Structure formats: C-alpha cells, structure tokens
C-alpha positions as CSV (number, residue, x, y, z in Angstrom):
1,M,81.2,59.4,67.3
2,I,84.8,59.7,68.4
3,S,86.0,62.5,70.6
4,F,89.0,64.8,70.3
5,E,87.2,67.4,72.3
6,C,89.4,67.4,75.4
7,D,91.8,65.3,77.5
8,Y,89.6,64.8,80.5
9,N,86.6,62.9,79.2
10,N,88.0,59.5,80.0
11,G,88.0,57.7,83.3
12,A,91.3,56.7,84.9
13,H,94.3,54.7,83.8
14,P,93.9,51.0,84.9
15,K,96.9,51.3,87.3
16,V,95.3,54.2,89.0
17,L,92.1,52.3,89.4
18,E,94.0,49.3,90.7
19,N,95.6,51.3,93.4
20,L,92.2,52.7,94.4
21,V,90.7,49.2,94.5
22,R,93.7,47.7,96.3
23,Y,93.2,50.0,99.3
24,N,89.4,50.5,99.1
25,D,89.0,48.9,102.6
26,A,92.0,50.5,104.3
27,K,90.0,53.1,106.3
28,P,92.6,55.9,106.0
29,T,92.8,59.0,108.1
30,P,90.4,61.6,106.5
31,Y,91.2,65.0,104.9
32,G,94.4,63.9,103.2
33,F,96.3,63.2,106.5
34,D,96.9,59.6,105.5
35,E,99.8,57.3,104.7
36,F,98.9,57.0,101.0
37,S,98.9,60.8,100.5
38,E,102.2,61.0,102.3
39,R,103.7,58.3,100.1
40,A,102.4,60.2,97.0
41,K,104.0,63.4,98.3
42,D,107.3,61.6,98.8
43,C,107.1,60.3,95.2
44,I,106.6,63.8,93.9
45,R,109.4,65.3,96.0
46,E,111.7,62.7,94.6
47,A,110.6,63.5,91.0
48,I,111.2,67.2,91.4
49,G,114.4,66.8,93.5
50,M,113.1,68.8,96.4
51,P,112.8,66.8,99.6
52,D,111.4,69.8,101.6
53,A,108.7,70.8,99.1
54,Q,105.2,71.4,100.6
55,I,102.5,69.6,98.7
56,F,98.7,69.8,98.9
57,F,96.1,67.8,97.0
58,L,93.0,69.4,95.5
59,T,90.4,68.0,93.1
60,G,90.3,70.3,90.1
61,G,92.1,73.0,88.2
62,T,89.8,76.0,88.7
63,Q,89.5,75.2,92.4
64,T,93.3,74.8,92.6
65,N,94.0,78.2,90.8
66,A,91.4,80.1,92.9
67,T,92.6,78.6,96.2
68,T,96.3,78.9,95.5
69,I,96.2,82.5,94.1
70,D,93.9,83.7,97.0
71,S,96.3,82.2,99.5
72,M,99.3,84.2,98.1
73,L,97.7,87.6,97.8
74,Y,96.8,90.4,100.2
75,Q,93.3,91.8,99.6
76,Y,94.7,94.8,97.7
77,E,96.8,92.7,95.3
78,G,96.1,91.2,91.9
79,V,97.7,88.6,89.7
80,I,99.5,89.3,86.5
81,C,98.5,87.1,83.5
82,V,98.5,87.2,79.7
83,G,95.2,88.0,78.1
84,T,94.9,84.5,76.8
85,G,95.8,82.9,80.2
86,H,93.5,80.2,81.5
87,I,92.4,82.1,84.6
88,N,91.4,85.0,82.4
89,V,89.4,83.3,79.8
90,H,88.2,79.9,81.0
91,E,87.4,80.0,84.7
92,A,84.3,82.1,84.8
93,G,85.9,84.8,86.9
94,A,86.9,82.4,89.7
95,V,89.9,84.5,90.7
96,E,87.8,87.7,90.6
97,F,85.3,85.9,92.8
98,T,88.0,85.8,95.5
99,E,88.1,89.7,95.0
100,H,91.5,89.7,93.3
101,K,91.9,91.5,90.0
102,I,93.6,89.8,87.1
103,I,96.0,92.2,85.5
104,T,96.4,91.3,81.9
105,L,99.4,91.7,79.6
106,P,99.7,91.0,75.9
107,D,100.9,87.6,74.9
108,A,103.2,86.2,72.2
109,H,101.5,83.0,70.9
110,G,100.0,82.4,74.4
111,K,103.3,83.1,76.2
112,M,104.3,85.9,78.6
113,E,107.4,87.7,77.6
114,A,109.9,88.7,80.3
115,R,110.6,92.1,78.7
116,V,106.8,92.9,78.7
117,L,106.5,91.9,82.3
118,R,109.5,93.9,83.3
119,K,108.2,97.0,81.5
120,Y,104.9,96.7,83.2
121,L,106.5,96.4,86.7
122,D,109.0,99.2,86.0
123,D,106.1,101.5,84.9
124,F,104.0,100.5,87.9
125,M,106.8,101.2,90.4
126,A,107.5,104.6,88.7
127,D,103.9,105.6,89.0
128,G,103.5,108.1,91.8
129,N,99.8,107.2,92.1
130,R,100.5,103.4,92.4
131,N,99.1,103.3,95.9
132,H,95.7,104.0,94.4
133,A,96.0,101.0,92.0
134,V,95.8,97.3,92.4
135,H,99.2,96.1,93.4
136,P,100.8,93.2,91.4
137,G,101.3,90.5,93.9
138,L,101.8,87.4,91.8
139,V,102.7,86.4,88.3
140,Y,100.8,83.5,86.7
141,I,101.7,81.5,83.6
142,T,100.7,78.1,82.3
143,F,102.9,75.3,81.0
144,P,101.9,74.5,78.3
145,T,100.1,77.7,77.5
146,E,96.4,77.9,76.7
147,L,97.4,77.7,73.0
148,G,99.6,74.6,73.4
149,T,102.8,76.5,73.1
150,L,105.9,76.0,75.4
151,Y,108.3,78.2,77.3
152,T,111.9,77.3,76.7
153,A,114.2,76.9,79.7
154,S,115.8,80.3,79.0
155,E,112.4,82.0,78.7
156,L,111.2,80.5,81.9
157,D,114.4,81.6,83.6
158,E,114.1,85.2,82.3
159,I,110.5,85.5,83.7
160,Y,111.6,84.1,87.0
161,Q,114.5,86.5,87.3
162,V,112.1,89.4,86.7
163,C,109.8,88.1,89.4
164,R,112.7,87.7,91.8
165,S,114.0,91.2,91.1
166,F,110.7,92.7,92.1
167,D,110.1,90.2,94.9
168,I,106.9,88.8,93.3
169,P,106.3,85.1,93.4
170,L,105.8,83.1,90.2
171,Y,103.0,80.5,89.9
172,I,102.8,78.0,87.1
173,D,99.5,76.3,86.2
174,G,100.4,72.7,85.3
175,A,97.0,71.3,84.4
176,R,98.6,69.8,81.3
177,L,102.2,69.8,82.7
178,G,103.1,66.3,81.6
179,Y,102.0,67.0,78.0
180,G,104.3,70.0,78.0
181,L,107.3,68.3,79.6
182,M,107.1,65.4,77.2
183,A,106.6,67.4,74.0
184,N,109.1,67.2,71.2
185,G,111.8,69.8,71.6
186,C,111.0,70.7,75.2
187,D,114.2,71.6,77.1
188,V,112.4,72.1,80.5
189,T,112.5,69.2,83.0
190,L,110.3,68.8,86.0
191,P,113.1,69.6,88.5
192,Y,114.2,72.6,86.4
193,L,110.6,73.9,86.4
194,A,110.3,73.4,90.1
195,R,113.5,75.4,90.7
196,H,112.2,78.3,88.5
197,C,109.0,79.1,90.3
198,D,107.6,79.6,93.8
199,V,104.6,77.4,93.4
200,F,103.2,75.2,90.6
201,Y,100.7,72.4,90.3
202,I,100.9,69.0,88.7
203,G,97.6,68.2,86.8
204,G,96.3,64.7,87.3
205,T,92.7,65.2,86.0
206,K,93.9,65.5,82.4
207,I,96.7,62.9,82.7
208,G,95.4,59.6,83.9
209,A,93.6,60.4,87.1
210,L,89.8,60.4,87.8
211,C,90.5,63.8,89.4
212,G,93.2,65.6,91.3
213,E,95.9,68.2,91.2
214,A,99.0,68.4,93.3
215,V,100.0,71.9,94.4
216,V,103.7,72.2,95.1
217,F,105.3,75.0,97.1
218,T,108.9,74.8,96.2
219,H,110.7,76.4,99.2
220,G,108.6,76.2,102.4
221,N,106.6,79.2,101.2
222,A,103.0,77.9,101.6
223,H,100.7,80.1,103.7
224,K,100.9,78.7,107.2
225,H,97.2,78.2,107.2
226,F,96.8,76.9,103.6
227,F,94.7,74.0,104.8
228,S,92.2,76.4,106.4
229,I,92.2,78.4,103.2
230,Q,91.4,75.2,101.3
231,K,88.5,74.6,103.6
232,Q,87.2,78.1,103.0
233,H,87.2,77.4,99.3
234,G,85.5,74.0,99.6
235,A,88.7,72.5,98.4
236,V,89.2,69.8,101.0
237,I,87.5,66.5,100.6
238,A,86.9,64.2,103.5
239,K,88.2,61.2,101.6
240,G,91.5,62.8,100.8
241,A,93.3,59.5,100.3
242,L,91.4,59.1,97.0
243,I,93.7,61.7,95.4
244,G,96.8,60.6,97.2
245,L,96.3,57.0,95.9
246,Q,96.0,58.3,92.4
247,F,99.1,60.3,92.5
248,E,101.0,57.5,94.1
249,A,100.1,55.4,91.1
250,L,100.9,58.1,88.6
251,F,104.4,58.8,90.1
252,T,105.4,55.1,90.3
253,D,107.5,53.7,87.5
254,N,107.2,57.1,85.6
255,L,103.6,56.3,84.6
256,Y,102.7,60.0,84.5
257,F,105.4,60.8,81.9
258,K,104.7,57.6,79.9
259,L,101.0,58.6,79.6
260,A,101.9,62.1,78.6
261,R,104.3,60.9,76.0
262,H,101.7,58.6,74.5
263,A,99.4,61.6,74.0
264,I,102.2,63.6,72.3
265,E,102.9,60.7,69.9
266,K,99.2,60.5,68.9
267,A,99.0,64.3,68.6
268,M,101.9,64.3,66.1
269,Q,100.3,61.5,64.1
270,M,97.1,63.5,64.0
271,K,98.9,66.7,63.0
272,Q,100.5,64.9,60.1
273,M,97.1,63.6,59.1
274,F,95.7,67.1,58.8
275,L,98.8,68.4,57.1
276,L,98.8,65.7,54.4
277,R,95.3,66.6,53.5
278,G,96.0,70.3,53.2
279,Y,94.5,71.7,56.4
280,E,96.1,74.8,57.9
281,F,97.0,75.4,61.6
282,Y,96.4,78.5,63.6
283,L,99.9,78.1,65.2
284,D,102.5,75.4,65.6
285,S,101.8,73.5,68.8
286,P,104.2,70.7,69.9
287,T,101.7,69.5,72.6
288,N,98.5,67.4,72.6
289,Q,96.4,70.4,71.7
290,Q,96.2,71.1,67.9
291,F,94.5,74.2,66.6
292,V,93.2,73.6,63.0
293,I,91.7,76.3,60.8
294,L,88.5,74.8,59.2
295,P,86.3,76.3,56.6
296,N,82.9,76.8,58.3
297,E,81.2,74.3,55.9
298,E,83.9,71.7,56.6
299,M,83.6,72.4,60.4
300,Q,79.8,71.7,60.2
301,R,80.3,68.5,58.2
302,L,83.1,67.1,60.4
303,S,81.2,67.9,63.6
304,Q,78.6,65.4,62.7
305,Q,81.2,62.7,63.0
306,V,83.9,63.9,65.4
307,Q,83.7,65.8,68.7
308,F,86.1,68.8,68.9
309,T,86.1,72.3,70.2
310,Q,85.2,75.4,68.2
311,W,87.8,77.7,69.7
312,G,86.8,80.9,67.9
313,P,86.4,82.6,64.5
314,Y,89.5,83.0,62.3
315,D,87.7,85.1,59.8
316,H,84.2,85.3,58.3
317,H,84.6,82.0,56.5
318,H,86.8,80.0,58.8
319,T,86.9,78.8,62.4
320,I,89.8,77.8,64.7
321,C,89.0,74.3,66.0
322,R,90.9,72.5,68.7
323,F,91.6,68.8,68.5
324,V,93.0,67.2,71.6
325,T,94.6,63.8,72.2
326,S,95.1,62.2,75.6
327,W,96.7,59.4,77.5
328,A,93.7,57.2,76.3
329,T,93.8,58.1,72.5
330,T,94.1,54.9,70.4
331,D,95.2,54.1,66.9
332,E,91.6,53.2,66.1
333,D,90.5,56.7,67.1
334,L,93.1,58.2,64.7
335,E,92.1,55.9,61.9
336,T,88.4,56.8,62.3
337,L,89.4,60.5,62.2
338,R,91.5,59.9,59.1
339,R,88.5,58.4,57.3
340,C,86.4,61.5,58.2
341,L,88.8,64.0,56.8
342,T,88.7,65.2,53.2
343,K,91.4,66.8,51.1
344,T,91.2,70.6,51.1
345,K,93.7,71.2,48.3
C-alpha cells in the first residue's frame, strides 16, 4: 500500500543521515551548546538575512508551539488564532495545558484576515470590562495554513502592521514552511517572512529531517530564560547536536528548498491526476497538501489501496480527504496512485 497520508512518515534525506554518521563519534558538548548547532544557526541566519537572530532547536511541532507560546505570554494572556489553526484543532489542547487560552477568530480558507484581527482588537480595547477577560498577548498564524493555503506578501504585511499597532507579537508556525515558500505563485521569501514577524519556526520534521524544528526570534526578543523554559517543557534533549547536524545539512546548498520544491512538483502532478478523472477539490491549494472531495463509497474503495487522511465530512454522501506529497514522493508512487483512481464523470 502506498502512502499519501502525511509528509512525516519517511526517515531522513540521505545527506542529513550522512552528516549524522560523519560526526557520530565527535562527542559534542550536550544540550545544543555545540559547534554543529552553532554552524547550523549561522546557516539559518544567513538564509534569513538576520545575523543577530536568536535560534533554538526543539524536536517536534507541538512541543515547539507550546514552549514558544508559553514563553511569550503572561499568565493572564491568551493567543489569537483562527478556528482552523493547528494549535486549536490538532494539538490536543497543548497550549491550554500551559494555562493559556486560545482566542479564536473566523478564517477565510484557513487564513486570518487583518481586518478581522483589527476589529477584534479594537473591540477588546474599547470594552470597559476588558480587565476581567483574557488579554490577547500573541497572534499565531501558520504558513502554509492548515488547509494548504498561503498568505500573500501584502496580507502578511497587513497582519504584522496590525500586530505592531497594538504592540502584540506575531508568531508564525512553519512546520511546513518550505512547502509554502516553494509553492507556485508564492511571493513571500524566507527573509521577507522573517522581517514580518517576531518569531517563527522552520520545520525540519516534515522536510527531510528525522526530527527537529528551529525557532527563530527575529530581533533579540527571546525570553532571557528561554532555555530554562524549554527544560520545563521537556523540550531540551541531551544530545542536542543531533538536531543541529540535521539543520546544518538542510541549510547547505539550498537542500531544504530543493526538497520542498520536489514535493510541490509531485503535488501538482497528483492534482492534475485527480482533475483529469473528474474529482473535485474542497479548495485550491498550491502546496503539498491537496484536499479532495470523495464519494463515501469511493473513499472506502480507495482506502484499501492508498493511505490518506479522512479530513472531515463534506456532506452526507461525501468526505473531504487529504492527500499529501513529501520530499520523498516518487514517480512510482504517483503512478501507483493513478492506477488506483477511477473516472468519476
């Protein structure tokens, strides 16, 4: 059975493994205070064009979100997020577990709109009883969104300007950051994104690494005891060089972006495959996540041959199903999928 279930069920890219093997006997300083992690941080700083950026390595996305968000909020503050946002729907209440409320706003195809954010903040500030409420202390978005859609450069700028006008930091979840940046039509670059937020993370787990995420504070704004907060969250590993070595490989010779682009090319081929056979899509995603509307009978038949995610009901007779490509998707995978599909019209 072939898998289009997710983009993190492969191992690591060979060049990442090679770097791990090459320095397997190096005996680096523990907890990430090693030369390999420092080299990786320098590679990332160069890629984003910020030589003074503060960078921390963590192992996974949920851990990264919970730790970073907790570090940026006072105990009476919450984080603003669209209802479809990852921290709100797919992290088992990890943020709430840190005793911070998620304040949800309506989305537009998975995206937060600057005008909606501004209205919420205007209304909050105009509320005479606001001191009895959870204060908005952080704005959270994902790039790409949970639905595989993208913010344009102007949309990102508009959101950031709202955040700055209310003195609220903007945090961008980049679990699939490379797949967004390399998508067709994306007008956001990595340096642009870094300049239009206060903190973001670069996802490695889904793009070529065994595990690992790189949290980037863009202008010296990390909590002065962020490492200690990591420890409290169980988010520091003794063998920290394992993550540094992986990011060093990913950010050498543009490997990270090459892997992401490969997944996009395969996703667009897969998209055409579905379209040519009459399948309909829930929305138009330019990224490696494609959301196909399947008749329930077809979903059951196809699930016997292909692994994919049942995202949710579309109506009584159809289900939204997610098919995901990755850096490791092959032409053979796509050909096998093609043979499994039937014409719907």
